[in-house]
N, C-alpha and C positions, 0 to 999 in steps of 0.2 A: 889532781890538777895542781900545777906548781905556780900559777900566776894569773893574772888578769885575762879574761877572754873578752873584756869590753875595750873597744878601741876609744882611746881618749882624745882623738882627732876631733870628734864632734862635740866634745863637752867643753863648757865654759872653764875658766881657770880655777875657779873655786871647786868644781866637781873634780877635774885633774887632781888637784891637791889631795882632795878627800880620797880619791881612789887610790892614789900612791899611799896614803897613810894607813888605809884599810888592808892593803896587801903586805905591809910592813910592820906588823905590831909588835913582833918581838918573840911571841909564843908561836909556834907553827900552827897550833890549833886555832889561835885567834886569827891568824893570818887567813886561814881557810875558810872560817865562819864569817868574819868581817869582810873579807874580800869577795867572797862569793855572793854575799848579801848586796854589796855595793855594786858589783857586776849586774844583778838582776834588777836593782831598785833605784840606783843612783840617777839615772836620766829623768825618771819621772818624779824625783822627791821635790816637794815643796821647799820654799826658803825656810819654813819652820821646822820641817823635817830633817833639812840640811843642818840647821842649828843643833837640833836634838842629837843627830848622829854625831857631829863633830864634838858634843859635850861627852856622849857615851864613849868616844875614842880617847878621851882624856882620863877615864878611869883605868886603874891598873888591870892589865889582862888577866890575872888570876882572880879577881873579884867578878870581872864581867863573866868569864868562863863559869865560874860557881853560880852565878844567877842563872845562866843559860842551861846549865846541867841540872839545876834544882839543889844543888848541893847547899846552897845558902839561898835564904829567902831575897827576893828582889826588893830593894828599897822602894817605898811607896813613889818618890819622885822619878824612879827610873821605870816603873811599872806603866808603861804606856802602850799605846796601839802599835807604835813603831817597834818597841822592844819586843812586844809579843810576836810580830813578824820575823824580828831577828831571831828570837828564841825557837821559832818553828821551822825556820829555813833549812836547818840541817836534817831535820826529821822528814821534812817535805822532799829533799834531795835524794835521801835514801829510799824513800817510798817510790819515787819516780824511776829511780834506778833498778829497783827490784821489779817493777812493772815492766821495764823495758827488756828483761831478761826472758 
């Protein structure tokens, strides 16, 4: 996948901006992780989850990627239910893809 599958037409301005930023991280790996996560979760996120996701997107891509892969420990302030869902999203997507074969 090379871009968002979520139409921004039905999203409010804040969510549209977050979706754009999630798909344009700088590191292709993070584009895919954050972008796909945003596609799947953004419409239903609460205001608090949007705040947290925006803060997470301010962190440098290499750091976030190392937390997701387990290469580095996740800082306690980032170890939240939202981050746990983000960390699990790539594995869940691979599992669904393998089951569909």
